[in-house]
OpenMM code with the backbone's topology and positions (N, CA, C; nanometers):
from openmm import Vec3, app, unit

residues = "MET GLU SER LYS ARG LEU LEU VAL LYS ALA TYR SER ILE PRO HIS ASN LEU GLU VAL ASN GLU LEU ILE GLU ASP TYR MET ARG ILE LEU ASN SER ILE LEU GLU ASP SER TRP LYS ASN ILE GLU TRP LYS ARG ASN ARG LYS ARG LEU ILE PRO PHE LEU ARG LYS ASP LYS ASP PHE ARG LYS LYS LEU ARG ASP LYS ASN LEU ARG GLY TRP VAL TYR SER LYS HIS TYR VAL ASP SER ALA ILE LYS GLN ALA TYR SER MET LEU GLU SER TRP ARG LYS ARG TYR LEU HIS GLY ARG THR GLY ILE ASN ARG PRO GLU LEU LYS ARG LYS PHE VAL ARG VAL LYS GLU THR LEU TYR SER TYR ARG ARG CYS ALA THR LYS THR".split()
positions = [
    Vec3(10.4747, 13.0300, 12.4241),
    Vec3(10.3905, 13.0608, 12.3128),
    Vec3(10.2669, 12.9670, 12.3119),
    Vec3(10.1522, 13.0266, 12.2891),
    Vec3(10.0286, 12.9487, 12.2816),
    Vec3(10.0166, 12.8737, 12.1518),
    Vec3(9.9642, 12.7523, 12.1594),
    Vec3(9.9347, 12.6790, 12.0394),
    Vec3(9.7874, 12.6880, 12.0052),
    Vec3(9.7569, 12.7063, 11.8806),
    Vec3(9.6189, 12.7220, 11.8411),
    Vec3(9.5601, 12.5794, 11.8243),
    Vec3(9.4374, 12.5603, 11.8649),
    Vec3(9.3669, 12.4337, 11.8484),
    Vec3(9.2532, 12.4586, 11.7544),
    Vec3(9.2320, 12.3610, 11.6695),
    Vec3(9.1235, 12.3719, 11.5732),
    Vec3(9.0226, 12.2538, 11.6057),
    Vec3(8.8991, 12.2941, 11.6136),
    Vec3(8.7916, 12.1953, 11.6385),
    Vec3(8.7245, 12.1635, 11.5104),
    Vec3(8.7266, 12.0418, 11.4686),
    Vec3(8.6649, 11.9981, 11.3438),
    Vec3(8.5471, 11.9113, 11.3770),
    Vec3(8.4312, 11.9424, 11.3188),
    Vec3(8.3121, 11.8614, 11.3458),
    Vec3(8.2711, 11.7942, 11.2135),
    Vec3(8.2355, 11.6667, 11.2261),
    Vec3(8.1861, 11.5987, 11.1104),
    Vec3(8.0656, 11.5217, 11.1563),
    Vec3(7.9621, 11.5190, 11.0698),
    Vec3(7.8377, 11.4618, 11.1088),
    Vec3(7.7991, 11.3575, 11.0019),
    Vec3(7.7479, 11.2484, 11.0465),
    Vec3(7.6811, 11.1501, 10.9575),
    Vec3(7.5313, 11.1725, 10.9826),
    Vec3(7.4632, 11.2136, 10.8781),
    Vec3(7.3198, 11.2483, 10.8901),
    Vec3(7.2373, 11.1372, 10.8271),
    Vec3(7.1457, 11.0734, 10.9014),
    Vec3(7.0615, 10.9771, 10.8426),
    Vec3(6.9692, 11.0387, 10.7376),
    Vec3(6.9538, 10.9669, 10.6238),
    Vec3(6.8648, 11.0229, 10.5151),
    Vec3(6.8212, 10.9012, 10.4309),
    Vec3(6.7313, 10.9278, 10.3464),
    Vec3(6.6844, 10.8252, 10.2527),
    Vec3(6.7076, 10.8655, 10.1113),
    Vec3(6.8105, 10.9485, 10.0888),
    Vec3(6.8436, 10.9996, 9.9516),
    Vec3(6.9435, 10.9121, 9.8869),
    Vec3(6.9478, 10.9027, 9.7565),
    Vec3(7.0458, 10.8254, 9.6844),
    Vec3(7.1599, 10.9179, 9.6488),
    Vec3(7.2706, 10.9104, 9.7213),
    Vec3(7.3781, 11.0045, 9.7039),
    Vec3(7.5098, 10.9393, 9.6613),
    Vec3(7.5053, 10.8090, 9.6288),
    Vec3(7.6304, 10.7392, 9.5950),
    Vec3(7.6992, 10.7955, 9.4699),
    Vec3(7.6142, 10.8314, 9.3724),
    Vec3(7.6716, 10.8915, 9.2472),
    Vec3(7.7370, 11.0251, 9.2776),
    Vec3(7.6734, 11.1081, 9.3603),
    Vec3(7.7349, 11.2338, 9.3959),
    Vec3(7.8641, 11.2145, 9.4729),
    Vec3(7.8708, 11.1169, 9.5614),
    Vec3(7.9912, 11.0922, 9.6359),
    Vec3(8.1019, 11.0490, 9.5445),
    Vec3(8.0709, 10.9570, 9.4532),
    Vec3(8.1702, 10.9055, 9.3580),
    Vec3(8.2229, 11.0184, 9.2674),
    Vec3(8.1350, 11.1018, 9.2175),
    Vec3(8.1722, 11.2181, 9.1344),
    Vec3(8.2615, 11.3166, 9.2095),
    Vec3(8.2215, 11.3437, 9.3367),
    Vec3(8.2976, 11.4344, 9.4204),
    Vec3(8.4369, 11.3813, 9.4447),
    Vec3(8.4508, 11.2503, 9.4744),
    Vec3(8.5774, 11.1930, 9.4980),
    Vec3(8.6655, 11.1980, 9.3721),
    Vec3(8.6042, 11.1719, 9.2554),
    Vec3(8.6778, 11.1818, 9.1241),
    Vec3(8.7330, 11.3199, 9.1075),
    Vec3(8.6515, 11.4187, 9.1334),
    Vec3(8.6917, 11.5597, 9.1166),
    Vec3(8.8002, 11.5994, 9.2150),
    Vec3(8.7834, 11.5565, 9.3392),
    Vec3(8.8806, 11.5823, 9.4464),
    Vec3(9.0175, 11.5206, 9.4112),
    Vec3(9.0153, 11.3960, 9.3639),
    Vec3(9.1414, 11.3325, 9.3147),
    Vec3(9.2051, 11.4052, 9.2044),
    Vec3(9.1208, 11.4510, 9.1031),
    Vec3(9.1746, 11.5309, 8.9952),
    Vec3(9.2386, 11.6602, 9.0388),
    Vec3(9.1796, 11.7235, 9.1306),
    Vec3(9.2297, 11.8526, 9.1818),
    Vec3(9.3640, 11.8274, 9.2601),
    Vec3(9.3638, 11.7242, 9.3402),
    Vec3(9.4864, 11.6858, 9.4124),
    Vec3(9.5978, 11.6553, 9.3162),
    Vec3(9.5712, 11.5773, 9.2101),
    Vec3(9.6706, 11.5428, 9.1160),
    Vec3(9.7232, 11.6667, 9.0407),
    Vec3(9.6321, 11.7506, 8.9943),
    Vec3(9.6776, 11.8727, 8.9230),
    Vec3(9.7594, 11.9637, 9.0161),
    Vec3(9.7156, 11.9762, 9.1384),
    Vec3(9.7853, 12.0655, 9.2334),
    Vec3(9.9238, 12.0026, 9.2636),
    Vec3(9.9306, 11.8758, 9.2764),
    Vec3(10.0575, 11.8040, 9.3080),
    Vec3(10.1573, 11.8240, 9.1936),
    Vec3(10.1070, 11.8142, 9.0670),
    Vec3(10.1951, 11.8302, 8.9548),
    Vec3(10.2509, 11.9780, 8.9452),
    Vec3(10.1812, 12.0700, 9.0041),
    Vec3(10.2221, 12.2105, 8.9967),
    Vec3(10.2935, 12.2621, 9.1221),
    Vec3(10.3315, 12.1721, 9.2105),
    Vec3(10.4096, 12.2100, 9.3284),
    Vec3(10.5479, 12.2518, 9.2759),
    Vec3(10.5994, 12.3610, 9.3229),
    Vec3(10.7331, 12.4014, 9.2900),
    Vec3(10.8265, 12.3549, 9.4067),
    Vec3(10.9278, 12.2771, 9.3720),
    Vec3(11.0177, 12.2246, 9.4748),
    Vec3(11.1465, 12.3062, 9.4706),
    Vec3(11.1869, 12.3603, 9.5852),
    Vec3(11.3125, 12.4331, 9.5965),
    Vec3(11.3998, 12.3627, 9.6982),
    Vec3(11.5286, 12.3591, 9.6646),
    Vec3(11.6248, 12.2903, 9.7535),
    Vec3(11.6680, 12.3875, 9.8660),
    Vec3(11.6543, 12.3388, 9.9840),
    Vec3(11.7110, 12.4069, 10.1057),
    Vec3(11.8404, 12.3334, 10.1365),
    Vec3(11.9060, 12.3586, 10.2412),
    Vec3(12.0311, 12.2983, 10.2690),
    Vec3(12.0308, 12.1460, 10.2528),
    Vec3(11.9374, 12.0783, 10.3193),
    Vec3(11.9389, 11.9352, 10.3176),
    Vec3(11.8208, 11.8685, 10.2499),
    Vec3(11.7162, 11.9446, 10.2248),
    Vec3(11.5952, 11.8803, 10.1760),
    Vec3(11.5251, 11.9675, 10.0769),
    Vec3(11.4271, 11.9107, 10.0087),
    Vec3(11.3425, 11.9786, 9.9160),
    Vec3(11.2269, 12.0446, 9.9839),
    Vec3(11.1944, 12.1682, 9.9523),
    Vec3(11.0849, 12.2397, 10.0175),
    Vec3(10.9781, 12.2591, 9.9116),
    Vec3(10.8550, 12.2142, 9.9392),
    Vec3(10.7450, 12.2263, 9.8422),
    Vec3(10.6723, 12.3580, 9.8617),
    Vec3(10.6413, 12.4217, 9.7501),
    Vec3(10.5627, 12.5482, 9.7463),
    Vec3(10.4421, 12.5248, 9.6595),
    Vec3(10.3222, 12.5402, 9.7210),
    Vec3(10.1962, 12.5196, 9.6519),
    Vec3(10.1601, 12.6402, 9.5709),
    Vec3(10.1061, 12.6170, 9.4537),
    Vec3(10.0542, 12.7292, 9.3762),
    Vec3(9.9178, 12.7740, 9.4351),
    Vec3(9.9129, 12.9019, 9.4655),
    Vec3(9.7876, 12.9500, 9.5293),
    Vec3(9.7317, 13.0725, 9.4518),
    Vec3(9.7933, 13.1010, 9.3354),
    Vec3(9.7517, 13.2192, 9.2618),
    Vec3(9.6058, 13.2032, 9.2070),
    Vec3(9.5413, 13.3110, 9.1896),
    Vec3(9.4044, 13.3182, 9.1431),
    Vec3(9.3886, 13.2497, 9.0044),
    Vec3(9.4798, 13.2701, 8.9220),
    Vec3(9.4680, 13.2064, 8.7803),
    Vec3(9.4716, 13.0581, 8.7890),
    Vec3(9.5601, 12.9994, 8.8752),
    Vec3(9.5712, 12.8559, 8.8824),
    Vec3(9.4416, 12.8000, 8.9402),
    Vec3(9.3866, 12.8602, 9.0410),
    Vec3(9.2629, 12.8196, 9.1033),
    Vec3(9.1502, 12.8278, 9.0051),
    Vec3(9.1468, 12.9317, 8.9247),
    Vec3(9.0359, 12.9466, 8.8238),
    Vec3(9.0522, 12.8395, 8.7204),
    Vec3(9.1709, 12.8032, 8.6771),
    Vec3(9.1871, 12.6939, 8.5810),
    Vec3(9.1375, 12.5622, 8.6403),
    Vec3(9.1727, 12.5349, 8.7644),
    Vec3(9.1261, 12.4136, 8.8317),
    Vec3(8.9730, 12.4104, 8.8347),
    Vec3(8.9129, 12.5234, 8.8695),
    Vec3(8.7634, 12.5328, 8.8769),
    Vec3(8.7009, 12.5125, 8.7384),
    Vec3(8.7540, 12.5821, 8.6412),
    Vec3(8.6985, 12.5718, 8.5041),
    Vec3(8.7094, 12.4284, 8.4481),
    Vec3(8.8265, 12.3678, 8.4707),
    Vec3(8.8493, 12.2312, 8.4208),
    Vec3(8.7503, 12.1321, 8.4834),
    Vec3(8.7316, 12.1441, 8.6127),
    Vec3(8.6416, 12.0481, 8.6818),
    Vec3(8.4961, 12.0820, 8.6751),
    Vec3(8.4571, 12.1966, 8.6327),
    Vec3(8.3210, 12.2289, 8.6074),
    Vec3(8.2653, 12.1705, 8.4779),
    Vec3(8.3558, 12.1420, 8.3847),
    Vec3(8.3163, 12.0802, 8.2546),
    Vec3(8.2530, 11.9455, 8.2837),
    Vec3(8.1292, 11.9253, 8.2437),
    Vec3(8.0596, 11.7999, 8.2639),
    Vec3(8.0142, 11.7777, 8.4002),
    Vec3(8.0237, 11.8716, 8.4940),
    Vec3(7.9704, 11.8615, 8.6285),
    Vec3(7.8256, 11.8924, 8.6301),
    Vec3(7.7419, 11.7987, 8.6806),
    Vec3(7.5982, 11.8235, 8.6714),
    Vec3(7.5385, 11.8673, 8.8015),
    Vec3(7.6180, 11.8737, 8.9114),
    Vec3(7.5693, 11.9189, 9.0392),
    Vec3(7.6044, 12.0698, 9.0572),
    Vec3(7.5684, 12.1224, 9.1722),
    Vec3(7.5893, 12.2608, 9.1976),
    Vec3(7.7415, 12.2953, 9.1978),
    Vec3(7.7733, 12.4161, 9.1621),
    Vec3(7.9182, 12.4573, 9.1496),
    Vec3(7.9852, 12.4609, 9.2833),
    Vec3(7.9101, 12.4780, 9.3923),
    Vec3(7.9751, 12.4877, 9.5220),
    Vec3(8.0456, 12.3580, 9.5615),
    Vec3(8.0071, 12.2450, 9.5032),
    Vec3(8.0784, 12.1202, 9.5316),
    Vec3(8.2209, 12.1254, 9.4742),
    Vec3(8.2339, 12.1828, 9.3540),
    Vec3(8.3733, 12.1978, 9.3000),
    Vec3(8.4532, 12.2953, 9.3819),
    Vec3(8.3921, 12.4056, 9.4242),
    Vec3(8.4612, 12.5006, 9.5088),
    Vec3(8.5037, 12.4328, 9.6334),
    Vec3(8.4173, 12.3537, 9.6928),
    Vec3(8.4426, 12.2819, 9.8170),
    Vec3(8.5614, 12.1797, 9.7955),
    Vec3(8.5627, 12.1130, 9.6846),
    Vec3(8.6670, 12.0162, 9.6577),
    Vec3(8.8052, 12.0862, 9.6426),
    Vec3(8.8060, 12.2055, 9.5794),
    Vec3(8.9298, 12.2790, 9.5663),
    Vec3(8.9772, 12.3216, 9.7050),
    Vec3(8.8870, 12.3729, 9.7902),
    Vec3(8.9256, 12.4114, 9.9249),
    Vec3(8.9726, 12.2925, 10.0057),
    Vec3(8.9051, 12.1791, 9.9925),
    Vec3(8.9485, 12.0523, 10.0629),
    Vec3(9.0854, 12.0043, 10.0165),
    Vec3(9.1109, 12.0096, 9.8872),
    Vec3(9.2360, 11.9663, 9.8338),
    Vec3(9.3517, 12.0519, 9.8845),
    Vec3(9.3308, 12.1874, 9.8867),
    Vec3(9.4335, 12.2704, 9.9403),
    Vec3(9.4548, 12.2485, 10.0868),
    Vec3(9.3520, 12.2225, 10.1619),
    Vec3(9.3617, 12.1944, 10.3026),
    Vec3(9.4442, 12.0698, 10.3237),
    Vec3(9.4184, 11.9662, 10.2488),
    Vec3(9.4923, 11.8425, 10.2561),
    Vec3(9.6399, 11.8630, 10.2227),
    Vec3(9.6669, 11.9373, 10.1164),
    Vec3(9.8061, 11.9566, 10.0768),
    Vec3(9.8825, 12.0500, 10.1753),
    Vec3(9.8156, 12.1490, 10.2339),
    Vec3(9.8789, 12.2271, 10.3316),
    Vec3(9.9114, 12.1451, 10.4596),
    Vec3(9.8171, 12.0566, 10.4992),
    Vec3(9.8438, 11.9709, 10.6123),
    Vec3(9.9573, 11.8761, 10.5818),
    Vec3(9.9606, 11.8175, 10.4616),
    Vec3(10.0732, 11.7314, 10.4256),
    Vec3(10.2036, 11.8099, 10.4261),
    Vec3(10.2039, 11.9295, 10.3718),
    Vec3(10.3268, 12.0160, 10.3687),
    Vec3(10.3822, 12.0383, 10.5070),
    Vec3(10.2886, 12.0760, 10.6011),
    Vec3(10.3352, 12.1004, 10.7380),
    Vec3(10.3943, 11.9763, 10.8030),
    Vec3(10.3320, 11.8634, 10.7825),
    Vec3(10.3855, 11.7341, 10.8359),
    Vec3(10.5196, 11.6988, 10.7676),
    Vec3(10.5246, 11.7228, 10.6383),
    Vec3(10.6510, 11.6928, 10.5606),
    Vec3(10.7658, 11.7834, 10.6187),
    Vec3(10.7406, 11.9107, 10.6378),
    Vec3(10.8483, 11.9974, 10.6855),
    Vec3(10.8920, 11.9635, 10.8291),
    Vec3(10.8061, 11.9036, 10.9052),
    Vec3(10.8441, 11.8621, 11.0440),
    Vec3(10.8905, 11.7198, 11.0462),
    Vec3(10.9085, 11.6564, 10.9285),
    Vec3(10.9618, 11.5209, 10.9232),
    Vec3(10.8650, 11.4055, 10.9638),
    Vec3(10.7355, 11.4383, 10.9605),
    Vec3(10.6408, 11.3344, 11.0076),
    Vec3(10.5787, 11.2547, 10.8955),
    Vec3(10.6128, 11.2876, 10.7717),
    Vec3(10.5626, 11.2164, 10.6559),
    Vec3(10.6625, 11.2212, 10.5399),
    Vec3(10.6424, 11.1405, 10.4454),
    Vec3(10.7356, 11.1361, 10.3327),
    Vec3(10.6974, 11.2258, 10.2218),
    Vec3(10.7652, 11.2110, 10.1077),
    Vec3(10.7501, 11.3013, 9.9971),
    Vec3(10.6328, 11.2590, 9.9034),
    Vec3(10.5655, 11.1556, 9.9347),
    Vec3(10.4545, 11.1045, 9.8496),
    Vec3(10.3300, 11.1871, 9.8645),
    Vec3(10.2528, 11.1922, 9.7586),
    Vec3(10.1277, 11.2636, 9.7549),
    Vec3(10.0283, 11.2043, 9.8528),
    Vec3(9.9525, 11.2922, 9.9214),
    Vec3(9.8488, 11.2372, 10.0092),
    Vec3(9.7445, 11.1660, 9.9297),
    Vec3(9.6939, 11.0564, 9.9929),
    Vec3(9.5882, 10.9759, 9.9307),
    Vec3(9.4578, 10.9860, 10.0057),
    Vec3(9.3462, 10.9753, 9.9287),
    Vec3(9.2158, 10.9710, 9.9922),
    Vec3(9.1859, 10.8350, 10.0379),
    Vec3(9.1414, 10.8186, 10.1631),
    Vec3(9.1156, 10.6855, 10.2196),
    Vec3(8.9701, 10.6573, 10.2337),
    Vec3(8.8929, 10.7572, 10.2621),
    Vec3(8.7476, 10.7416, 10.2859),
    Vec3(8.6682, 10.8282, 10.1874),
    Vec3(8.5506, 10.7769, 10.1612),
    Vec3(8.4608, 10.8544, 10.0705),
    Vec3(8.3843, 10.9540, 10.1584),
    Vec3(8.3760, 11.0722, 10.1032),
    Vec3(8.3007, 11.1782, 10.1775),
    Vec3(8.2672, 11.2940, 10.0808),
    Vec3(8.1780, 11.3794, 10.1255),
    Vec3(8.1437, 11.5026, 10.0486),
    Vec3(8.1415, 11.6104, 10.1532),
    Vec3(8.2113, 11.7191, 10.1257),
    Vec3(8.2103, 11.8315, 10.2186),
    Vec3(8.1044, 11.9311, 10.1726),
    Vec3(8.0132, 11.9624, 10.2616),
    Vec3(7.9023, 12.0527, 10.2316),
    Vec3(7.9073, 12.1726, 10.3275),
    Vec3(7.8997, 12.2906, 10.2759),
    Vec3(7.9069, 12.4113, 10.3606),
    Vec3(7.7831, 12.4088, 10.4528),
    Vec3(7.8011, 12.4548, 10.5757),
    Vec3(7.6903, 12.4597, 10.6739),
    Vec3(7.5753, 12.5442, 10.6268),
    Vec3(7.6022, 12.6482, 10.5480),
    Vec3(7.4959, 12.7398, 10.5083),
    Vec3(7.4099, 12.6801, 10.3984),
    Vec3(7.4441, 12.5616, 10.3429),
    Vec3(7.3732, 12.5080, 10.2294),
    Vec3(7.2796, 12.3936, 10.2673),
    Vec3(7.2685, 12.3672, 10.3960),
    Vec3(7.1705, 12.2630, 10.4354),
    Vec3(7.1237, 12.3002, 10.5732),
    Vec3(7.0097, 12.2393, 10.6077),
    Vec3(6.9546, 12.2478, 10.7449),
    Vec3(6.9068, 12.1100, 10.7874),
    Vec3(6.9158, 12.0838, 10.9173),
    Vec3(6.8790, 11.9577, 10.9703),
    Vec3(6.7836, 11.9773, 11.0839),
    Vec3(6.6575, 11.9462, 11.0708),
    Vec3(6.5529, 11.9631, 11.1742),
    Vec3(6.4671, 11.8407, 11.1826),
    Vec3(6.4390, 11.7991, 11.2988),
    Vec3(6.3477, 11.6889, 11.3244),
    Vec3(6.3816, 11.5638, 11.2371),
    Vec3(6.5092, 11.5300, 11.2369),
    Vec3(6.5567, 11.4107, 11.1655),
    Vec3(6.5322, 11.4180, 11.0158),
    Vec3(6.5322, 11.5312, 10.9600),
    Vec3(6.5185, 11.5493, 10.8151),
    Vec3(6.6097, 11.6542, 10.7643),
    Vec3(6.6722, 11.6294, 10.6499),
    Vec3(6.7574, 11.7289, 10.5910),
    Vec3(6.6825, 11.8109, 10.4882),
    Vec3(6.7256, 11.9350, 10.4742),
    Vec3(6.6678, 12.0163, 10.3671),
    Vec3(6.7849, 12.0889, 10.3014),
    Vec3(6.8018, 12.0627, 10.1691),
    Vec3(6.9153, 12.1239, 10.0988),
    Vec3(6.8670, 12.2183, 9.9962),
] * unit.nanometer
topology = app.Topology()
chain = topology.addChain("A")
for resn in residues:
    res = topology.addResidue(resn, chain)
    for name in ("N", "CA", "C"):
        topology.addAtom(name, app.Element.getBySymbol(name[0]), res)
């Protein structure tokens, strides 16, 4: 059986913009989404262990989005991006948990970052345009 490989690219782009506040707000929202999603995991007992099931229904995602858009001063796509990132982190944690490579604790954010869709920025001649 073939195993699928995923290529992930991350770029640090030099700029002279003040983005510290955006990064802090994005991390706060991402932590909030992770916490809310973690609280809503349904745990079912299998023979020897607990199996986590993430809520992926449209209503739950809409509630997450609406809750985190309140007071958000930046573009809405950052909240959508944070929701997508949180689900990606939880899915990755779930897969590692089921294979016995991690414990039952919630995944933690270690580095500060902001995920921006490729279609929302361009980088030419050492300058960004958003």
